N, CA, C and O atoms as a GROMACS GRO file, in nm:
protein
  600
    1LEU      N    1   0.080  -0.121   0.000
    1LEU     CA    2   0.000   0.000   0.000
    1LEU      C    3   0.084   0.127   0.000
    1LEU      O    4   0.030   0.236  -0.017
    2SER      N    5   0.216   0.115   0.018
    2SER     CA    6   0.299   0.235   0.022
    2SER      C    7   0.291   0.311  -0.110
    2SER      O    8   0.292   0.434  -0.110
    3ALA      N    9   0.284   0.241  -0.222
    3ALA     CA   10   0.273   0.310  -0.351
    3ALA      C   11   0.143   0.388  -0.360
    3ALA      O   12   0.141   0.499  -0.413
    4VAL      N   13   0.035   0.330  -0.310
    4VAL     CA   14  -0.095   0.398  -0.311
    4VAL      C   15  -0.089   0.521  -0.221
    4VAL      O   16  -0.135   0.629  -0.260
    5ARG      N   17  -0.035   0.505  -0.103
    5ARG     CA   18  -0.028   0.617  -0.008
    5ARG      C   19   0.059   0.731  -0.061
    5ARG      O   20   0.022   0.848  -0.050
    6LEU      N   21   0.173   0.698  -0.116
    6LEU     CA   22   0.262   0.801  -0.170
    6LEU      C   23   0.198   0.875  -0.287
    6LEU      O   24   0.202   0.997  -0.293
    7SER      N   25   0.138   0.801  -0.379
    7SER     CA   26   0.077   0.866  -0.494
    7SER      C   27  -0.043   0.949  -0.452
    7SER      O   28  -0.065   1.058  -0.506
    8ARG      N   29  -0.120   0.901  -0.357
    8ARG     CA   30  -0.233   0.978  -0.305
    8ARG      C   31  -0.184   1.110  -0.245
    8ARG      O   32  -0.246   1.215  -0.264
    9HIS      N   33  -0.074   1.104  -0.172
    9HIS     CA   34  -0.019   1.222  -0.106
    9HIS      C   35   0.033   1.326  -0.206
    9HIS      O   36   0.007   1.445  -0.190
   10TYR      N   37   0.106   1.281  -0.308
   10TYR     CA   38   0.173   1.374  -0.398
   10TYR      C   39   0.094   1.411  -0.524
   10TYR      O   40   0.117   1.518  -0.581
   11ALA      N   41   0.001   1.328  -0.568
   11ALA     CA   42  -0.068   1.351  -0.695
   11ALA      C   43  -0.146   1.482  -0.698
   11ALA      O   44  -0.147   1.550  -0.800
   12GLN      N   45  -0.210   1.518  -0.589
   12GLN     CA   46  -0.288   1.642  -0.586
   12GLN      C   47  -0.201   1.764  -0.613
   12GLN      O   48  -0.238   1.850  -0.694
   13GLY      N   49  -0.086   1.772  -0.549
   13GLY     CA   50   0.006   1.885  -0.571
   13GLY      C   51   0.057   1.887  -0.714
   13GLY      O   52   0.071   1.994  -0.773
   14MET      N   53   0.085   1.770  -0.770
   14MET     CA   54   0.130   1.763  -0.909
   14MET      C   55   0.021   1.817  -1.001
   14MET      O   56   0.049   1.895  -1.092
   15ALA      N   57  -0.102   1.775  -0.977
   15ALA     CA   58  -0.214   1.820  -1.061
   15ALA      C   59  -0.232   1.971  -1.050
   15ALA      O   60  -0.260   2.038  -1.150
   16GLN      N   61  -0.218   2.024  -0.931
   16GLN     CA   62  -0.231   2.169  -0.912
   16GLN      C   63  -0.122   2.245  -0.988
   16GLN      O   64  -0.147   2.353  -1.041
   17ARG      N   65  -0.002   2.189  -0.993
   17ARG     CA   66   0.110   2.252  -1.063
   17ARG      C   67   0.108   2.223  -1.214
   17ARG      O   68   0.187   2.278  -1.290
   18LYS      N   69   0.015   2.136  -1.256
   18LYS     CA   70  -0.002   2.098  -1.397
   18LYS      C   71   0.120   2.024  -1.454
   18LYS      O   72   0.146   2.029  -1.574
   19TRP      N   73   0.192   1.955  -1.367
   19TRP     CA   74   0.305   1.874  -1.413
   19TRP      C   75   0.344   1.775  -1.304
   19TRP      O   76   0.345   1.808  -1.186
   20GLY      N   77   0.377   1.655  -1.346
   20GLY     CA   78   0.428   1.556  -1.253
   20GLY      C   79   0.440   1.420  -1.317
   20GLY      O   80   0.385   1.394  -1.424
   21ARG      N   81   0.512   1.334  -1.249
   21ARG     CA   82   0.533   1.197  -1.295
   21ARG      C   83   0.514   1.102  -1.177
   21ARG      O   84   0.578   1.116  -1.073
   22VAL      N   85   0.425   1.006  -1.196
   22VAL     CA   86   0.408   0.898  -1.099
   22VAL      C   87   0.451   0.771  -1.171
   22VAL      O   88   0.398   0.738  -1.278
   23ILE      N   89   0.546   0.701  -1.112
   23ILE     CA   90   0.601   0.580  -1.175
   23ILE      C   91   0.596   0.467  -1.073
   23ILE      O   92   0.658   0.474  -0.967
   24PHE      N   93   0.520   0.364  -1.106
   24PHE     CA   94   0.511   0.246  -1.021
   24PHE      C   95   0.606   0.140  -1.073
   24PHE      O   96   0.616   0.118  -1.194
   25LEU      N   97   0.678   0.073  -0.982
   25LEU     CA   98   0.763  -0.040  -1.021
   25LEU      C   99   0.685  -0.168  -0.995
   25LEU      O  100   0.668  -0.210  -0.881
   26SER      N  101   0.640  -0.226  -1.103
   26SER     CA  102   0.566  -0.352  -1.095
   26SER      C  103   0.663  -0.464  -1.132
   26SER      O  104   0.775  -0.467  -1.082
   27SER      N  105   0.621  -0.556  -1.217
   27SER     CA  106   0.705  -0.668  -1.257
   27SER      C  107   0.637  -0.743  -1.371
   27SER      O  108   0.515  -0.736  -1.387
   28GLU      N  109   0.717  -0.813  -1.449
   28GLU     CA  110   0.657  -0.901  -1.550
   28GLU      C  111   0.572  -1.008  -1.481
   28GLU      O  112   0.485  -1.067  -1.544
   29SER      N  113   0.598  -1.031  -1.355
   29SER     CA  114   0.520  -1.128  -1.278
   29SER      C  115   0.375  -1.083  -1.257
   29SER      O  116   0.291  -1.163  -1.216
   30ALA      N  117   0.346  -0.956  -1.287
   30ALA     CA  118   0.208  -0.908  -1.280
   30ALA      C  119   0.123  -0.968  -1.392
   30ALA      O  120   0.002  -0.986  -1.376
   31LEU      N  121   0.186  -1.001  -1.503
   31LEU     CA  122   0.114  -1.054  -1.619
   31LEU      C  123   0.135  -1.203  -1.638
   31LEU      O  124   0.054  -1.270  -1.702
   32GLN      N  125   0.242  -1.254  -1.584
   32GLN     CA  126   0.274  -1.397  -1.593
   32GLN      C  127   0.309  -1.442  -1.451
   32GLN      O  128   0.426  -1.456  -1.415
   33ILE      N  129   0.205  -1.464  -1.372
   33ILE     CA  130   0.224  -1.487  -1.228
   33ILE      C  131   0.296  -1.620  -1.205
   33ILE      O  132   0.248  -1.725  -1.248
   34PRO      N  133   0.412  -1.614  -1.137
   34PRO     CA  134   0.487  -1.737  -1.111
   34PRO      C  135   0.416  -1.823  -1.006
   34PRO      O  136   0.371  -1.772  -0.903
   35THR      N  137   0.407  -1.950  -1.033
   35THR     CA  138   0.335  -2.039  -0.940
   35THR      C  139   0.401  -2.045  -0.804
   35THR      O  140   0.335  -2.071  -0.704
   36GLU      N  141   0.533  -2.021  -0.799
   36GLU     CA  142   0.603  -2.025  -0.670
   36GLU      C  143   0.589  -1.894  -0.592
   36GLU      O  144   0.630  -1.887  -0.476
   37MET      N  145   0.531  -1.791  -0.655
   37MET     CA  146   0.518  -1.661  -0.589
   37MET      C  147   0.386  -1.593  -0.626
   37MET      O  148   0.385  -1.479  -0.672
   38ILE      N  149   0.276  -1.663  -0.606
   38ILE     CA  150   0.145  -1.610  -0.642
   38ILE      C  151   0.118  -1.479  -0.567
   38ILE      O  152   0.064  -1.384  -0.624
   39HIS      N  153   0.154  -1.475  -0.440
   39HIS     CA  154   0.131  -1.355  -0.359
   39HIS      C  155   0.205  -1.234  -0.418
   39HIS      O  156   0.152  -1.123  -0.418
   40TYR      N  157   0.324  -1.254  -0.466
   40TYR     CA  158   0.403  -1.147  -0.528
   40TYR      C  159   0.338  -1.100  -0.658
   40TYR      O  160   0.320  -0.980  -0.679
   41GLY      N  161   0.303  -1.194  -0.742
   41GLY     CA  162   0.239  -1.160  -0.870
   41GLY      C  163   0.110  -1.084  -0.850
   41GLY      O  164   0.080  -0.990  -0.924
   42MET      N  165   0.032  -1.123  -0.750
   42MET     CA  166  -0.095  -1.056  -0.722
   42MET      C  167  -0.073  -0.910  -0.684
   42MET      O  168  -0.148  -0.823  -0.728
   43THR      N  169   0.028  -0.882  -0.602
   43THR     CA  170   0.052  -0.743  -0.562
   43THR      C  171   0.100  -0.660  -0.681
   43THR      O  172   0.066  -0.542  -0.691
   44LYS      N  173   0.177  -0.721  -0.769
   44LYS     CA  174   0.226  -0.649  -0.887
   44LYS      C  175   0.113  -0.625  -0.987
   44LYS      O  176   0.112  -0.522  -1.056
   45THR      N  177   0.018  -0.716  -0.996
   45THR     CA  178  -0.100  -0.695  -1.080
   45THR      C  179  -0.185  -0.581  -1.024
   45THR      O  180  -0.237  -0.499  -1.100
   46ALA      N  181  -0.198  -0.577  -0.892
   46ALA     CA  182  -0.274  -0.469  -0.829
   46ALA      C  183  -0.212  -0.333  -0.860
   46ALA      O  184  -0.284  -0.236  -0.883
   47LEU      N  185  -0.079  -0.324  -0.863
   47LEU     CA  186  -0.013  -0.198  -0.898
   47LEU      C  187  -0.051  -0.152  -1.038
   47LEU      O  188  -0.067  -0.032  -1.062
   48LEU      N  189  -0.066  -0.245  -1.131
   48LEU     CA  190  -0.106  -0.207  -1.267
   48LEU      C  191  -0.246  -0.146  -1.267
   48LEU      O  192  -0.271  -0.049  -1.338
   49ALA      N  193  -0.336  -0.203  -1.188
   49ALA     CA  194  -0.472  -0.150  -1.180
   49ALA      C  195  -0.472  -0.011  -1.116
   49ALA      O  196  -0.541   0.079  -1.164
   50VAL      N  197  -0.396   0.006  -1.011
   50VAL     CA  198  -0.386   0.137  -0.945
   50VAL      C  199  -0.326   0.239  -1.041
   50VAL      O  200  -0.375   0.352  -1.050
   51SER      N  201  -0.223   0.200  -1.112
   51SER     CA  202  -0.156   0.290  -1.206
   51SER      C  203  -0.252   0.337  -1.315
   51SER      O  204  -0.260   0.456  -1.343
   52ARG      N  205  -0.324   0.246  -1.376
   52ARG     CA  206  -0.416   0.283  -1.483
   52ARG      C  207  -0.530   0.370  -1.429
   52ARG      O  208  -0.567   0.469  -1.490
   53GLY      N  209  -0.583   0.332  -1.315
   53GLY     CA  210  -0.691   0.411  -1.255
   53GLY      C  211  -0.647   0.552  -1.220
   53GLY      O  212  -0.721   0.648  -1.242
   54LEU      N  213  -0.527   0.566  -1.164
   54LEU     CA  214  -0.476   0.698  -1.129
   54LEU      C  215  -0.447   0.780  -1.255
   54LEU      O  216  -0.470   0.901  -1.257
   55ALA      N  217  -0.397   0.715  -1.360
   55ALA     CA  218  -0.373   0.785  -1.487
   55ALA      C  219  -0.505   0.842  -1.540
   55ALA      O  220  -0.509   0.956  -1.588
   56GLU      N  221  -0.611   0.764  -1.532
   56GLU     CA  222  -0.741   0.812  -1.579
   56GLU      C  223  -0.793   0.924  -1.490
   56GLU      O  224  -0.853   1.020  -1.539
   57THR      N  225  -0.771   0.913  -1.360
   57THR     CA  226  -0.814   1.018  -1.266
   57THR      C  227  -0.743   1.149  -1.295
   57THR      O  228  -0.802   1.256  -1.282
   58LEU      N  229  -0.617   1.142  -1.333
   58LEU     CA  230  -0.536   1.262  -1.356
   58LEU      C  231  -0.531   1.306  -1.503
   58LEU      O  232  -0.450   1.391  -1.540
   59ALA      N  233  -0.617   1.249  -1.586
   59ALA     CA  234  -0.619   1.282  -1.729
   59ALA      C  235  -0.634   1.432  -1.749
   59ALA      O  236  -0.718   1.497  -1.686
   60GLY      N  237  -0.552   1.487  -1.838
   60GLY     CA  238  -0.561   1.627  -1.873
   60GLY      C  239  -0.494   1.723  -1.775
   60GLY      O  240  -0.503   1.845  -1.793
   61THR      N  241  -0.427   1.672  -1.673
   61THR     CA  242  -0.365   1.758  -1.572
   61THR      C  243  -0.218   1.786  -1.599
   61THR      O  244  -0.158   1.871  -1.532
   62GLY      N  245  -0.158   1.716  -1.695
   62GLY     CA  246  -0.014   1.729  -1.717
   62GLY      C  247   0.067   1.630  -1.633
   62GLY      O  248   0.190   1.628  -1.640
   63VAL      N  249  -0.004   1.548  -1.555
   63VAL     CA  250   0.062   1.446  -1.473
   63VAL      C  251   0.049   1.313  -1.547
   63VAL      O  252  -0.060   1.275  -1.588
   64THR      N  253   0.160   1.243  -1.563
   64THR     CA  254   0.156   1.111  -1.624
   64THR      C  255   0.174   1.006  -1.515
   64THR      O  256   0.241   1.027  -1.415
   65VAL      N  257   0.111   0.892  -1.539
   65VAL     CA  258   0.119   0.780  -1.445
   65VAL      C  259   0.145   0.654  -1.526
   65VAL      O  260   0.069   0.621  -1.617
   66ASN      N  261   0.252   0.585  -1.493
   66ASN     CA  262   0.292   0.466  -1.567
   66ASN      C  263   0.348   0.361  -1.472
   66ASN      O  264   0.382   0.389  -1.356
   67SER      N  265   0.358   0.239  -1.522
   67SER     CA  266   0.421   0.130  -1.449
   67SER      C  267   0.537   0.075  -1.531
   67SER      O  268   0.531   0.071  -1.654
   68VAL      N  269   0.642   0.034  -1.463
   68VAL     CA  270   0.755  -0.032  -1.526
   68VAL      C  271   0.749  -0.178  -1.483
   68VAL      O  272   0.731  -0.209  -1.365
   69LEU      N  273   0.765  -0.267  -1.579
   69LEU     CA  274   0.760  -0.411  -1.553
   69LEU      C  275   0.895  -0.475  -1.582
   69LEU      O  276   0.917  -0.528  -1.691
   70PRO      N  277   0.986  -0.470  -1.484
   70PRO     CA  278   1.114  -0.538  -1.505
   70PRO      C  279   1.094  -0.690  -1.505
   70PRO      O  280   1.003  -0.743  -1.441
   71GLY      N  281   1.180  -0.756  -1.578
   71GLY     CA  282   1.188  -0.901  -1.570
   71GLY      C  283   1.296  -0.936  -1.470
   71GLY      O  284   1.335  -0.854  -1.388
   72PRO      N  285   1.346  -1.058  -1.477
   72PRO     CA  286   1.454  -1.097  -1.386
   72PRO      C  287   1.572  -1.001  -1.400
   72PRO      O  288   1.625  -0.981  -1.510
   73THR      N  289   1.611  -0.942  -1.289
   73THR     CA  290   1.712  -0.836  -1.290
   73THR      C  291   1.825  -0.868  -1.192
   73THR      O  292   1.800  -0.911  -1.080
   74ARG      N  293   1.948  -0.847  -1.236
   74ARG     CA  294   2.064  -0.872  -1.151
   74ARG      C  295   2.086  -0.756  -1.056
   74ARG      O  296   2.180  -0.678  -1.072
   75SER      N  297   1.998  -0.745  -0.958
   75SER     CA  298   2.016  -0.645  -0.853
   75SER      C  299   2.120  -0.698  -0.755
   75SER      O  300   2.164  -0.813  -0.765
   76GLU      N  301   2.160  -0.615  -0.661
   76GLU     CA  302   2.258  -0.658  -0.562
   76GLU      C  303   2.205  -0.778  -0.483
   76GLU      O  304   2.277  -0.875  -0.459
   77GLY      N  305   2.079  -0.771  -0.444
   77GLY     CA  306   2.019  -0.881  -0.367
   77GLY      C  307   2.011  -1.010  -0.446
   77GLY      O  308   2.041  -1.117  -0.392
   78VAL      N  309   1.973  -1.001  -0.573
   78VAL     CA  310   1.965  -1.120  -0.658
   78VAL      C  311   2.105  -1.178  -0.680
   78VAL      O  312   2.124  -1.299  -0.674
   79GLY      N  313   2.202  -1.090  -0.704
   79GLY     CA  314   2.339  -1.136  -0.724
   79GLY      C  315   2.392  -1.211  -0.601
   79GLY      O  316   2.454  -1.316  -0.613
   80ASP      N  317   2.366  -1.154  -0.483
   80ASP     CA  318   2.409  -1.219  -0.359
   80ASP      C  319   2.338  -1.353  -0.339
   80ASP      O  320   2.400  -1.452  -0.300
   81PHE      N  321   2.207  -1.356  -0.367
   81PHE     CA  322   2.128  -1.478  -0.352
   81PHE      C  323   2.178  -1.586  -0.447
   81PHE      O  324   2.195  -1.702  -0.407
   82PHE      N  325   2.203  -1.550  -0.574
   82PHE     CA  326   2.253  -1.646  -0.672
   82PHE      C  327   2.392  -1.696  -0.633
   82PHE      O  328   2.421  -1.815  -0.648
   83ALA      N  329   2.478  -1.607  -0.583
   83ALA     CA  330   2.614  -1.646  -0.543
   83ALA      C  331   2.608  -1.748  -0.429
   83ALA      O  332   2.683  -1.846  -0.429
   84LYS      N  333   2.520  -1.724  -0.333
   84LYS     CA  334   2.506  -1.816  -0.220
   84LYS      C  335   2.454  -1.952  -0.267
   84LYS      O  336   2.506  -2.057  -0.229
   85LEU      N  337   2.350  -1.950  -0.351
   85LEU     CA  338   2.295  -2.076  -0.404
   85LEU      C  339   2.399  -2.150  -0.488
   85LEU      O  340   2.410  -2.272  -0.480
   86ALA      N  341   2.474  -2.077  -0.568
   86ALA     CA  342   2.576  -2.139  -0.654
   86ALA      C  343   2.681  -2.209  -0.569
   86ALA      O  344   2.723  -2.321  -0.599
   87GLN      N  345   2.722  -2.142  -0.461
   87GLN     CA  346   2.822  -2.202  -0.372
   87GLN      C  347   2.766  -2.329  -0.308
   87GLN      O  348   2.835  -2.430  -0.300
   88GLU      N  349   2.641  -2.322  -0.262
   88GLU     CA  350   2.578  -2.439  -0.199
   88GLU      C  351   2.565  -2.556  -0.297
   88GLU      O  352   2.577  -2.672  -0.257
   89GLN      N  353   2.541  -2.524  -0.426
   89GLN     CA  354   2.522  -2.629  -0.526
   89GLN      C  355   2.651  -2.669  -0.598
   89GLN      O  356   2.652  -2.762  -0.677
   90GLY      N  357   2.759  -2.596  -0.568
   90GLY     CA  358   2.888  -2.628  -0.630
   90GLY      C  359   2.896  -2.595  -0.778
   90GLY      O  360   2.963  -2.664  -0.854
   91VAL      N  361   2.828  -2.489  -0.817
   91VAL     CA  362   2.832  -2.445  -0.957
   91VAL      C  363   2.869  -2.296  -0.958
   91VAL      O  364   2.870  -2.230  -0.854
   92SER      N  365   2.900  -2.245  -1.075
   92SER     CA  366   2.931  -2.102  -1.087
   92SER      C  367   2.801  -2.021  -1.085
   92SER      O  368   2.693  -2.074  -1.113
   93SER      N  369   2.813  -1.894  -1.053
   93SER     CA  370   2.695  -1.805  -1.056
   93SER      C  371   2.638  -1.797  -1.197
   93SER      O  372   2.516  -1.790  -1.215
   94GLU      N  373   2.726  -1.798  -1.296
   94GLU     CA  374   2.682  -1.792  -1.436
   94GLU      C  375   2.600  -1.915  -1.473
   94GLU      O  376   2.498  -1.905  -1.542
   95GLU      N  377   2.645  -2.032  -1.426
   95GLU     CA  378   2.573  -2.155  -1.454
   95GLU      C  379   2.438  -2.155  -1.383
   95GLU      O  380   2.338  -2.197  -1.440
   96LEU      N  381   2.436  -2.108  -1.259
   96LEU     CA  382   2.311  -2.101  -1.184
   96LEU      C  383   2.212  -2.007  -1.254
   96LEU      O  384   2.094  -2.038  -1.265
   97GLU      N  385   2.262  -1.891  -1.300
   97GLU     CA  386   2.176  -1.796  -1.372
   97GLU      C  387   2.119  -1.859  -1.498
   97GLU      O  388   1.999  -1.847  -1.524
   98ALA      N  389   2.202  -1.927  -1.574
   98ALA     CA  390   2.156  -1.992  -1.697
   98ALA      C  391   2.052  -2.098  -1.666
   98ALA      O  392   1.951  -2.110  -1.736
   99ASN      N  393   2.075  -2.175  -1.560
   99ASN     CA  394   1.979  -2.278  -1.520
   99ASN      C  395   1.847  -2.216  -1.474
   99ASN      O  396   1.740  -2.267  -1.507
  100PHE      N  397   1.854  -2.106  -1.399
  100PHE     CA  398   1.734  -2.037  -1.354
  100PHE      C  399   1.651  -1.991  -1.474
  100PHE      O  400   1.530  -2.013  -1.479
  101LEU      N  401   1.718  -1.926  -1.569
  101LEU     CA  402   1.646  -1.877  -1.686
  101LEU      C  403   1.585  -1.991  -1.766
  101LEU      O  404   1.470  -1.983  -1.810
  102ALA      N  405   1.661  -2.098  -1.785
  102ALA     CA  406   1.610  -2.212  -1.862
  102ALA      C  407   1.488  -2.276  -1.794
  102ALA      O  408   1.394  -2.318  -1.861
  103GLU      N  409   1.492  -2.283  -1.662
  103GLU     CA  410   1.384  -2.350  -1.589
  103GLU      C  411   1.266  -2.258  -1.559
  103GLU      O  412   1.150  -2.299  -1.575
  104HIS      N  413   1.294  -2.134  -1.516
  104HIS     CA  414   1.186  -2.047  -1.468
  104HIS      C  415   1.145  -1.936  -1.565
  104HIS      O  416   1.033  -1.886  -1.556
  105ARG      N  417   1.232  -1.897  -1.656
  105ARG     CA  418   1.201  -1.793  -1.754
  105ARG      C  419   1.253  -1.833  -1.892
  105ARG      O  420   1.331  -1.760  -1.954
  106PRO      N  421   1.208  -1.950  -1.941
  106PRO     CA  422   1.262  -2.000  -2.068
  106PRO      C  423   1.227  -1.914  -2.190
  106PRO      O  424   1.287  -1.930  -2.296
  107THR      N  425   1.130  -1.824  -2.176
  107THR     CA  426   1.092  -1.739  -2.288
  107THR      C  427   1.178  -1.614  -2.300
  107THR      O  428   1.156  -1.533  -2.390
  108SER      N  429   1.276  -1.596  -2.212
  108SER     CA  430   1.364  -1.479  -2.219
  108SER      C  431   1.432  -1.475  -2.355
  108SER      O  432   1.492  -1.573  -2.400
  109LEU      N  433   1.424  -1.361  -2.419
  109LEU     CA  434   1.488  -1.345  -2.550
  109LEU      C  435   1.632  -1.300  -2.538
  109LEU      O  436   1.712  -1.323  -2.628
  110ILE      N  437   1.666  -1.235  -2.427
  110ILE     CA  438   1.805  -1.190  -2.410
  110ILE      C  439   1.890  -1.298  -2.342
  110ILE      O  440   2.013  -1.289  -2.342
  111LYS      N  441   1.826  -1.398  -2.284
  111LYS     CA  442   1.895  -1.513  -2.223
  111LYS      C  443   1.994  -1.474  -2.114
  111LYS      O  444   2.098  -1.537  -2.097
  112ARG      N  445   1.960  -1.368  -2.041
  112ARG     CA  446   2.041  -1.323  -1.928
  112ARG      C  447   1.950  -1.237  -1.840
  112ARG      O  448   1.840  -1.200  -1.880
  113LEU      N  449   1.998  -1.207  -1.721
  113LEU     CA  450   1.925  -1.115  -1.636
  113LEU      C  451   1.946  -0.973  -1.688
  113LEU      O  452   2.052  -0.942  -1.742
  114ALA      N  453   1.846  -0.888  -1.672
  114ALA     CA  454   1.862  -0.746  -1.704
  114ALA      C  455   1.953  -0.684  -1.598
  114ALA      O  456   1.970  -0.739  -1.489
  115THR      N  457   2.010  -0.571  -1.630
  115THR     CA  458   2.089  -0.498  -1.531
  115THR      C  459   1.999  -0.392  -1.466
  115THR      O  460   1.898  -0.352  -1.523
  116VAL      N  461   2.038  -0.348  -1.349
  116VAL     CA  462   1.961  -0.242  -1.283
  116VAL      C  463   1.966  -0.114  -1.368
  116VAL      O  464   1.872  -0.036  -1.367
  117GLU      N  465   2.076  -0.092  -1.439
  117GLU     CA  466   2.088   0.025  -1.524
  117GLU      C  467   1.987   0.021  -1.638
  117GLU      O  468   1.930   0.124  -1.674
  118GLU      N  469   1.963  -0.096  -1.693
  118GLU     CA  470   1.866  -0.109  -1.802
  118GLU      C  471   1.724  -0.075  -1.753
  118GLU      O  472   1.648  -0.009  -1.823
  119VAL      N  473   1.691  -0.120  -1.633
  119VAL     CA  474   1.560  -0.086  -1.576
  119VAL      C  475   1.555   0.063  -1.544
  119VAL      O  476   1.456   0.129  -1.572
  120ALA      N  477   1.661   0.115  -1.485
  120ALA     CA  478   1.666   0.257  -1.449
  120ALA      C  479   1.651   0.347  -1.572
  120ALA      O  480   1.592   0.454  -1.562
  121ASN      N  481   1.703   0.305  -1.686
  121ASN     CA  482   1.691   0.386  -1.807
  121ASN      C  483   1.546   0.407  -1.847
  121ASN      O  484   1.510   0.514  -1.895
  122MET      N  485   1.462   0.307  -1.827
  122MET     CA  486   1.319   0.323  -1.856
  122MET      C  487   1.257   0.423  -1.759
  122MET      O  488   1.176   0.506  -1.799
  123VAL      N  489   1.296   0.416  -1.633
  123VAL     CA  490   1.244   0.510  -1.532
  123VAL      C  491   1.288   0.652  -1.566
  123VAL      O  492   1.209   0.746  -1.554
  124VAL      N  493   1.413   0.668  -1.608
  124VAL     CA  494   1.464   0.801  -1.645
  124VAL      C  495   1.380   0.857  -1.759
  124VAL      O  496   1.341   0.974  -1.756
  125TYR      N  497   1.351   0.777  -1.859
  125TYR     CA  498   1.267   0.824  -1.970
  125TYR      C  499   1.130   0.867  -1.918
  125TYR      O  500   1.083   0.976  -1.950
  126LEU      N  501   1.066   0.782  -1.839
  126LEU     CA  502   0.931   0.813  -1.791
  126LEU      C  503   0.927   0.938  -1.704
  126LEU      O  504   0.824   1.007  -1.699
  127ALA      N  505   1.036   0.968  -1.636
  127ALA     CA  506   1.042   1.086  -1.551
  127ALA      C  507   1.072   1.214  -1.630
  127ALA      O  508   1.064   1.324  -1.576
  128SER      N  509   1.106   1.198  -1.756
  128SER     CA  510   1.150   1.313  -1.836
  128SER      C  511   1.035   1.386  -1.903
  128SER      O  512   0.922   1.338  -1.908
  129MET      N  513   1.066   1.504  -1.955
  129MET     CA  514   0.971   1.582  -2.034
  129MET      C  515   0.934   1.508  -2.163
  129MET      O  516   0.824   1.524  -2.215
  130GLN      N  517   1.027   1.427  -2.214
  130GLN     CA  518   1.002   1.354  -2.339
  130GLN      C  519   0.890   1.252  -2.326
  130GLN      O  520   0.837   1.206  -2.427
  131ALA      N  521   0.852   1.216  -2.206
  131ALA     CA  522   0.748   1.115  -2.184
  131ALA      C  523   0.610   1.177  -2.164
  131ALA      O  524   0.522   1.112  -2.107
  132SER      N  525   0.589   1.299  -2.210
  132SER     CA  526   0.463   1.368  -2.183
  132SER      C  527   0.342   1.301  -2.247
  132SER      O  528   0.230   1.324  -2.201
  133ALA      N  529   0.360   1.220  -2.351
  133ALA     CA  530   0.248   1.151  -2.414
  133ALA      C  531   0.242   1.004  -2.373
  133ALA      O  532   0.162   0.927  -2.428
  134THR      N  533   0.324   0.964  -2.279
  134THR     CA  534   0.323   0.827  -2.230
  134THR      C  535   0.257   0.825  -2.093
  134THR      O  536   0.318   0.866  -1.994
  135THR      N  537   0.134   0.778  -2.088
  135THR     CA  538   0.063   0.772  -1.961
  135THR      C  539  -0.038   0.659  -1.964
  135THR      O  540  -0.092   0.625  -2.069
  136GLY      N  541  -0.062   0.602  -1.849
  136GLY     CA  542  -0.154   0.488  -1.839
  136GLY      C  543  -0.095   0.360  -1.894
  136GLY      O  544  -0.168   0.265  -1.922
  137ALA      N  545   0.036   0.358  -1.910
  137ALA     CA  546   0.102   0.245  -1.975
  137ALA      C  547   0.175   0.156  -1.876
  137ALA      O  548   0.214   0.199  -1.768
  138ALA      N  549   0.192   0.031  -1.917
  138ALA     CA  550   0.275  -0.065  -1.845
  138ALA      C  551   0.389  -0.099  -1.940
  138ALA      O  552   0.371  -0.171  -2.038
  139LEU      N  553   0.508  -0.047  -1.909
  139LEU     CA  554   0.623  -0.060  -1.999
  139LEU      C  555   0.717  -0.170  -1.951
  139LEU      O  556   0.759  -0.172  -1.835
  140ARG      N  557   0.748  -0.259  -2.042
  140ARG     CA  558   0.826  -0.378  -2.007
  140ARG      C  559   0.975  -0.357  -2.026
  140ARG      O  560   1.019  -0.300  -2.126
  141VAL      N  561   1.052  -0.404  -1.928
  141VAL     CA  562   1.198  -0.414  -1.938
  141VAL      C  563   1.228  -0.557  -1.892
  141VAL      O  564   1.301  -0.580  -1.796
  142ASP      N  565   1.169  -0.651  -1.965
  142ASP     CA  566   1.166  -0.790  -1.921
  142ASP      C  567   1.253  -0.883  -2.003
  142ASP      O  568   1.252  -1.005  -1.982
  143GLY      N  569   1.329  -0.828  -2.096
  143GLY     CA  570   1.416  -0.914  -2.178
  143GLY      C  571   1.338  -1.004  -2.272
  143GLY      O  572   1.390  -1.104  -2.321
  144GLY      N  573   1.211  -0.969  -2.296
  144GLY     CA  574   1.129  -1.052  -2.384
  144GLY      C  575   1.068  -1.172  -2.315
  144GLY      O  576   1.022  -1.264  -2.384
  145VAL      N  577   1.067  -1.176  -2.184
  145VAL     CA  578   1.012  -1.291  -2.110
  145VAL      C  579   0.864  -1.311  -2.141
  145VAL      O  580   0.819  -1.424  -2.162
  146LEU      N  581   0.788  -1.202  -2.145
  146LEU     CA  582   0.644  -1.213  -2.172
  146LEU      C  583   0.622  -1.243  -2.320
  146LEU      O  584   0.674  -1.173  -2.407
  147ARG      N  585   0.545  -1.346  -2.345
  147ARG     CA  586   0.519  -1.388  -2.484
  147ARG      C  587   0.392  -1.324  -2.535
  147ARG      O  588   0.292  -1.391  -2.558
  148SER      N  589   0.397  -1.194  -2.553
  148SER     CA  590   0.282  -1.124  -2.611
  148SER      C  591   0.332  -1.011  -2.697
  148SER      O  592   0.443  -0.961  -2.679
  149ILE      N  593   0.249  -0.970  -2.790
  149ILE     CA  594   0.286  -0.861  -2.880
  149ILE      C  595   0.264  -0.727  -2.810
  149ILE      O  596   0.346  -0.636  -2.824
  150ALA      N  597   0.155  -0.714  -2.738
  150ALA     CA  598   0.123  -0.587  -2.671
  150ALA      C  599   0.149  -0.596  -2.523
  150ALA      O  600   0.127  -0.499  -2.450
   0.00000   0.00000   0.00000
């Protein structure tokens, strides 16, 4: 609920100033809910609904509202987790990553984890003046994991 509370708090001021950016970090798991993390996928799906609803509420105010849907990303926490698992299993982190993708995200087109910089670049765009016509959208940085055209 922190995303809802923060956007509720700041959106009014943005609308009054006729400019603002609300960016929710969701996940590809919002659209392709992993069976091992149904609770996680459900919360990320809820963020998409909140994002679209808030975008419609703020229509015409100069405030854009969007969601970013990262796929598997090599964050510091994921890197540490993979390194620990790799050590426990007696394999390299690279091998563990490849095995994870093959087993849990076989539809990945880039065949690797995204970097935090790649995800951040989408956020930078959405926060910019150049994104003034991008609103109500769910933008993927998932490496092609989701098998859909739209």
